[in-house]
C-alpha positions in Angstrom: 30.8 -12.0 -4.2 28.0 -13.3 -6.4 29.1 -15.8 -9.2 29.4 -14.8 -12.8 30.8 -11.4 -12.4 31.4 -9.4 -15.6 31.3 -5.8 -14.4 34.9 -5.6 -13.3 35.6 -2.0 -14.4 34.3 1.1 -12.7 32.4 3.7 -14.6 34.4 6.5 -16.2 32.6 9.1 -14.2 33.9 7.7 -10.9 37.5 8.6 -10.0 40.0 7.7 -7.3 42.1 10.8 -8.0 41.5 12.8 -4.8 43.0 16.0 -6.2 40.7 16.2 -9.2 37.5 15.4 -7.2 34.8 18.0 -6.9 31.6 17.7 -5.0 29.9 15.8 -7.7 32.7 13.2 -7.9 32.4 12.7 -4.2 28.6 12.2 -4.5 29.2 9.6 -7.3 31.7 7.7 -5.1 29.2 7.8 -2.2 26.6 6.4 -4.6 28.9 3.6 -5.6 29.6 2.7 -2.0 25.9 2.8 -1.2 25.3 0.2 -4.0 28.0 -2.0 -2.6 26.6 -1.7 0.9 23.1 -2.7 -0.5 24.7 -5.8 -2.1 26.4 -6.7 1.2 23.0 -6.5 2.9 21.4 -8.9 0.4 24.3 -11.3 0.8 23.9 -11.2 4.6 20.2 -11.7 4.4 20.6 -14.7 2.1 23.2 -16.2 4.4 20.8 -15.7 7.4 18.0 -17.5 5.6 20.3 -20.4 4.8 21.4 -20.6 8.5 17.8 -20.8 9.9 16.5 -23.1 7.1 17.1 -26.2 9.2 15.9 -24.8 12.5 12.4 -25.9 13.8 10.9 -22.5 14.2 7.3 -23.6 14.9 6.2 -24.8 18.3 4.8 -28.2 18.8 1.4 -28.3 17.0 2.3 -25.4 14.8 2.6 -25.7 11.0 5.8 -24.2 9.6 4.7 -23.2 6.1 7.4 -22.8 3.4 7.0 -20.2 0.7 9.0 -19.5 -2.4 9.1 -15.7 -2.3 11.5 -15.4 -5.2 11.0 -16.8 -8.7 11.5 -20.4 -9.9 14.9 -21.8 -9.0 15.1 -19.9 -5.6 14.8 -21.8 -2.3 11.7 -21.8 -0.2 11.7 -19.8 3.0 9.9 -20.4 6.3 7.2 -17.9 6.9 8.4 -17.5 10.5 11.9 -16.7 9.3 10.4 -14.0 7.2 8.6 -12.8 10.3 11.9 -12.2 12.0 13.3 -10.2 9.1 10.8 -7.4 8.8 10.9 -6.0 12.4 14.7 -6.4 12.6 15.1 -4.2 9.5 12.3 -1.8 10.3 10.0 -3.1 7.6 6.4 -4.1 7.4 5.5 -7.7 6.8 5.1 -7.1 3.0 8.3 -5.0 2.9 10.3 -7.8 4.5 8.9 -10.4 2.2 9.7 -8.2 -0.9 13.3 -7.7 0.3 13.7 -11.5 0.8 12.3 -12.1 -2.7 14.6 -9.6 -4.3 17.7 -10.9 -2.5 17.0 -14.5 -3.5 16.3 -13.6 -7.1 19.5 -11.6 -7.4 21.5 -14.5 -5.8 20.0 -17.4 -7.7 18.4 -15.9 -10.9 20.3 -12.7 -11.7 23.9 -13.3 -10.7 25.5 -11.1 -13.3 23.3 -8.1 -12.4 24.1 -8.8 -8.8 27.8 -8.7 -9.6 27.2 -5.2 -11.1 25.6 -4.1 -7.8 28.7 -5.5 -5.9 30.9 -3.4 -8.2 28.8 -0.3 -7.5 28.2 0.3 -11.2 24.3 0.3 -10.9 21.9 1.6 -8.3 20.1 -1.0 -6.1 16.6 0.4 -6.9 17.2 -0.4 -10.6 18.3 -3.9 -9.8 15.3 -4.5 -7.5 12.9 -3.3 -10.2 14.3 -5.9 -12.6 14.1 -8.6 -9.9 10.4 -7.8 -9.5 9.7 -7.5 -13.2 11.3 -10.9 -13.9 9.9 -12.8 -10.9 7.4 -14.7 -13.0 10.0 -15.4 -15.8 11.2 -18.9 -16.4 14.8 -19.6 -15.4 15.8 -19.3 -19.0 14.0 -16.0 -19.5 15.6 -14.6 -16.3 19.1 -15.8 -17.5 18.5 -14.0 -20.8 17.5 -10.8 -19.0 20.5 -11.1 -16.7 22.8 -11.5 -19.7 21.4 -8.6 -21.8 21.1 -6.0 -19.0 24.5 -6.7 -17.5 26.4 -6.4 -20.8 29.1 -3.8 -20.3 30.5 -1.2 -22.7 34.2 -0.3 -22.9 34.2 1.6 -19.6 32.5 -1.3 -17.7 29.1 0.4 -17.4 26.3 -2.2 -17.7 23.4 -1.6 -20.1 20.9 -1.3 -17.2 22.8 1.8 -16.1 23.0 3.3 -19.6 19.3 3.3 -20.4 16.2 4.5 -18.7 13.8 2.1 -16.9 11.3 2.5 -19.8 13.9 0.9 -22.1 14.7 -1.8 -19.5 11.0 -2.7 -19.3 10.8 -2.9 -23.2 13.7 -5.3 -23.2 12.1 -7.5 -20.5 8.7 -7.4 -22.3 10.5 -8.5 -25.6 12.1 -11.5 -23.8 8.8 -12.5 -22.3 6.8 -12.3 -25.5 9.5 -14.0 -27.7 9.8 -16.9 -25.3 6.0 -17.4 -24.7 3.7 -15.5 -27.2 0.6 -16.6 -25.1 2.1 -15.2 -21.9 0.7 -11.6 -22.3 -2.9 -13.0 -22.4 -2.1 -15.2 -19.3 -0.7 -12.2 -17.5 -3.7 -10.1 -18.4 -6.1 -12.7 -16.9 -3.9 -12.9 -13.8 -3.8 -9.1 -13.5 -7.6 -9.0 -13.5 -7.6 -11.4 -10.6 -5.3 -9.0 -8.7 -7.4 -5.9 -9.0 -7.6 -3.8 -5.9 -8.3 -0.2 -4.8 -6.6 1.5 -1.8 -7.6 4.8 -0.3 -5.5 6.5 2.4 -5.3 10.0 3.9 -2.4 12.3 3.1 -2.1 16.0 3.9 -5.8 16.7 4.2 -6.8 14.7 1.1 -7.5 11.1 0.3 -5.0 9.5 -2.1 -6.2 6.7 -4.3 -4.2 3.9 -5.8 -5.6 0.8 -7.6 -6.3 -1.2 -10.7 -9.4 -1.8 -12.8 -10.1 -3.9 -15.8 -9.2 -2.0 -19.0 -12.8 -1.6 -20.0 -13.9 -0.4 -16.6 -11.0 2.1 -16.5 -11.9 3.6 -19.9 -15.5 3.9 -19.0 -14.6 5.6 -15.7 -12.3 7.9 -17.4 -15.0 9.0 -19.9 -17.6 9.3 -17.1 -15.3 11.7 -15.2 -14.8 13.8 -18.2 -18.6 13.9 -18.8 -19.2 15.1 -15.2 -16.4 17.7 -15.6 -18.0 19.0 -18.8 -21.4 19.3 -16.9 -19.8 21.2 -14.0 -18.1 23.6 -16.4 -21.3 24.1 -18.2 -22.9 25.3 -15.0 -20.1 27.8 -14.4 -17.6 25.9 -12.3 -14.2 27.4 -13.5 -11.9 25.4 -11.3 -9.0 23.5 -13.0 -9.6 20.3 -14.9 -7.6 18.2 -12.4 -9.6 19.6 -9.4 -12.9 19.0 -11.2 -11.9 15.4 -12.0 -11.3 14.9 -8.3 -14.7 16.4 -7.5 -16.3 14.2 -10.1 -14.8 11.0 -8.7 -16.2 12.0 -5.2 -19.6 12.5 -6.7 -19.8 8.9 -8.0 -20.5 7.9 -4.4 -23.7 10.0 -4.4 -26.0 9.0 -7.2 -28.5 11.6 -6.0 -26.0 14.3 -6.6 -25.4 13.1 -10.2 -29.1 13.0 -10.9 -29.4 16.6 -9.6 -26.4 17.7 -11.7 -27.8 16.2 -14.9 -31.2 17.8 -14.3 -29.6 21.2 -13.8 -27.7 20.8 -17.0 -30.8 19.7 -19.0 -32.7 22.6 -17.6 -30.0 25.1 -18.5 -29.7 23.7 -22.0 -33.4 23.8 -22.5 -33.6 27.4 -21.3 -30.6 28.3 -23.6 -32.3 26.9 -26.6 -35.4 29.1 -26.0 -39.0 28.3 -25.2 -39.9 28.7 -28.9 -37.5 26.1 -30.1 -37.7 23.4 -27.6 -40.2 22.3 -25.0 -38.9 20.5 -21.8 -41.1 17.4 -22.1 -38.3 14.8 -21.9 -38.6 12.6 -18.7 -35.7 12.9 -16.3 -34.9 9.2 -16.6 -34.4 9.4 -20.4 -31.1 10.2 -22.1 -30.5 13.9 -22.7 -31.4 14.6 -26.4 -28.8 17.3 -26.6 -26.1 14.8 -25.5 -27.3 12.4 -28.2 -27.1 15.2 -30.8 -23.6 16.0 -29.7 -22.5 12.4 -29.9 -23.8 12.3 -33.5 -21.5 15.2 -34.4 -24.1 18.0 -34.3 -23.3 21.4 -32.7 -24.3 21.7 -29.1 -26.7 24.6 -28.4 -25.2 27.2 -26.1 -27.1 28.8 -23.3 -28.0 32.5 -23.5 -25.8 34.9 -21.7 -27.1 34.8 -18.1 -29.1 37.8 -17.0 -31.2 38.5 -13.9 -32.8 35.2 -12.9 -31.6 33.4 -16.1 -28.3 31.9 -14.9 -28.8 28.4 -13.5 -28.1 28.0 -9.8 -24.6 26.9 -9.0 -24.4 23.2 -8.6 -24.3 22.0 -4.9 -24.4 18.5 -3.5 -27.9 18.0 -2.1 -28.5 16.9 1.4 -29.6 13.3 1.0 -32.3 12.0 3.2 -33.8 8.6 3.3 -31.4 6.0 1.9 -28.3 7.8 3.0 -25.4 5.5 4.0 -24.4 5.6 7.6 -20.8 6.6 8.4 -18.9 5.6 11.5 -16.3 8.1 12.6 -13.9 7.8 15.5 -13.0 11.3 16.9 -10.3 11.6 19.5 -9.4 14.5 21.8 -5.7 14.9 22.6 -5.4 16.2 26.1 -1.8 17.2 25.6 -2.2 19.4 22.5 -5.9 20.3 22.9 -6.7 19.1 19.3 -9.2 16.8 17.8 -8.4 14.1 15.3 -10.2 11.7 13.1 -9.2 8.0 13.2 -7.0 7.0 10.3 -6.7 10.6 9.2 -5.2 12.7 11.9 -5.9 16.2 13.1 -8.9 17.8 11.4 -10.3 21.3 11.3 -13.9 22.3 12.1 -14.6 22.9 8.4 -13.2 19.4 7.5 -15.5 17.8 10.1 -18.5 19.8 8.7 -17.7 18.7 5.2 -17.4 15.0 6.2 -20.6 15.0 8.3 -22.6 17.2 5.9 -23.5 14.3 3.6 -24.1 11.5 6.1 -26.6 10.3 8.7 -24.9 11.0 12.0 -25.4 8.7 15.0 -23.7 9.7 18.3 -22.4 6.7 20.2 -21.0 6.6 23.7 -17.3 7.4 23.8 -15.1 4.4 24.3 -12.5 5.3 26.9 -9.3 3.6 25.8 -8.1 3.6 29.4 -11.1 1.8 30.8 -10.9 -1.9 31.2 -13.7 -3.8 29.4 -14.1 -7.4 30.6 -15.9 -10.5 29.4 -16.5 -13.8 31.1 -15.9 -16.2 28.2 -13.3 -16.8 25.6 -14.8 -14.8 22.8 -14.3 -11.0 23.0 -17.5 -9.0 22.8 -17.8 -6.3 20.0 -17.3 -3.4 22.3 -14.0 -4.8 23.6 -12.8 -5.6 20.1 -13.7 -2.1 19.0 -11.8 -0.5 21.9 -8.7 -2.5 21.2 -8.9 -1.7 17.5 -8.5 1.9 18.4 -5.3 1.3 20.3 -1.9 1.6 18.7 -3.2 4.1 16.1 -5.7 1.5 14.8 -3.0 -0.9 13.5 -1.8 -4.4 14.4 0.4 -4.3 17.5 3.2 -6.4 16.0 6.4 -4.5 15.4 6.3 -2.4 12.3 3.1 -3.9 11.1 0.7 -1.4 9.3 -2.3 -3.7 8.8 -5.5 -2.2 10.1 -6.5 -3.6 13.5 -10.2 -3.7 12.7 -9.7 -6.6 10.3 -7.4 -8.4 12.7 -7.9 -11.0 15.4 -8.4 -10.6 19.1 -5.5 -12.2 20.8 -5.1 -13.2 24.5 -1.6 -12.0 25.6 -1.7 -14.7 28.3 -3.5 -17.7 26.9 -7.1 -18.1 28.0 -6.4 -21.8 28.8 -3.6 -20.6 31.2 -5.9 -18.3 33.1 -5.7 -15.2 30.9 -8.7 -12.9 31.1 -10.7 -11.7 28.1 -10.3 -8.0 28.8 -8.6 -4.8 27.7 -5.4 -5.5 29.6 -4.9 -9.0 28.4 -6.0 -8.5 24.8 -4.8 -6.8 21.7 -5.5 -6.9 17.9 -3.2 -8.8 15.6 -3.4 -9.3 11.8 -3.8 -13.0 10.9 -0.2 -13.4 9.8 1.3 -12.1 13.0 -1.3 -13.8 15.1 -0.1 -17.1 13.7 3.5 -16.1 14.4 2.7 -15.3 18.0 0.7 -18.5 18.5 3.0 -21.0 16.7 6.5 -19.7 17.3 8.6 -18.3 20.1 7.5 -14.7 19.6 6.3 -13.3 23.0 4.5 -10.1 24.0 3.8 -8.4 27.3 1.7 -5.3 28.0 3.0 -3.5 31.1 0.5 -0.6 30.6 -2.5 0.1 28.4 -1.3 0.9 24.9 2.2 -0.4 25.4 3.5 -3.7 24.1 6.9 -5.3 24.6 7.7 -7.9 22.0 10.6 -10.4 21.9 11.5 -12.3 18.8 12.7 -15.9 18.7 16.2 -14.7 18.1 16.1 -12.5 21.2 15.5 -9.1 19.6 13.2 -6.8 21.6 10.8 -4.1 20.3 8.6 -1.5 22.0 5.3 -0.8 20.3 3.1 2.1 21.3 1.0 4.7 19.5 1.5 3.1 16.1 5.3 3.4 16.4 8.0 0.7 16.9 11.3 1.2 18.7 14.0 -1.5 18.5 15.5 -1.9 22.0 19.3 -2.3 22.3 20.9 -5.6 22.9 19.6 -9.1 22.5 18.4 -11.6 25.0 20.3 -14.9 24.9 18.0 -17.8 25.5 19.3 -21.0 26.9 18.7 -24.3 25.1 16.4 -25.3 27.9 14.3 -22.2 27.4 14.2 -22.7 23.7 13.0 -26.3 24.2 10.3 -25.1 26.6 9.1 -22.6 24.1 9.0 -25.1 21.3 6.7 -27.4 23.3 4.6 -24.7 24.9 
């Protein structure tokens, strides 16, 4: 049990009286037991990291890097110990590292909140959010957050379980600002250095997640609204949310925006009447009507459309010279008789037409994933690397890794120095992190058939990787001390 426990009473809503329990009481008890199980998992994970801390995990010549995944005051962890955790628990590399960081923070920095988790009086997801929010806190700030959020009322329920996460975040922000008034500006600058944008397919659309600077974000927000206003002016009556999505897609095609603004300018000029305004303004100058609107003047409305008066509905033009090339990988599934687009999944004919309708299309020879491509030297040629990038659903072949294979390394399954060929059967694509783990630790991999990889961890756990999926195989392989010594010097 974690030190410093103060949550010794169960919440009043949980009851041990079996006769008075209804379905909701049973659900609450199950929730409490789930929290206690999560706490036991974190205890076991911390104990495991302590057990392997003194073991030489890297082979001779390899560098065993130590990283403090948790906040200040937590012990450093070998990157190769973290590499064992993710696959064993079915997590990606980043997911495994996040779990390690949370477990260490709870054990060493937030012991009273951890005690509440052991008592089952708070959900694990709430505790983990606090661990992440306080990771950059000083030890004193973390201790203050631990004390305030674990404070219990008369029935033993801690504060973190009695308020929403919005209020929790306010408390944590207050602690941070009071302790270090300059910290918000420091965090702002650090946040700017962590900006990123991710786009991934989901149910026939592309979902976007990312961060911008505050000023870029505000300008983008206003620009999207300007495009939406223009589309509606031309008669597009779709919902605001859909038009915002359309507008964001149009930002990738400057020609389409130019065409949109020309249509709007033409329609407004026609609406004002030939006797009141002459369209002599160059296309590359700001719209005078927009300037008048910005100054607070009333925007002229177009005349009710009649025959030949309504502006043509806006459509994205086919772009010619200067169009960006798009590389698409289309696969045919012999089993189901369907086509799919790499990184997206199954696509319809209309989706393919929409994707290709705005791009220069170059047809390349099909890369047969079952054909062996060979090279005479150590370095894999581009065609071989491209073929292997398409294997395993285009992801790194390490268990549970989701990093894209195209940005990974080509790895010889049997070392080239030991006679391993540079070809499709002896090669695969690994992200840099897992390439280092395979090179410098006792992780081993075999490929009994194209598209199938059998991995074995230093602790003897085995995993089958194929088609972008990972299956943990039953049992563990016990390695003799002689075998371990051989692996360390290999």
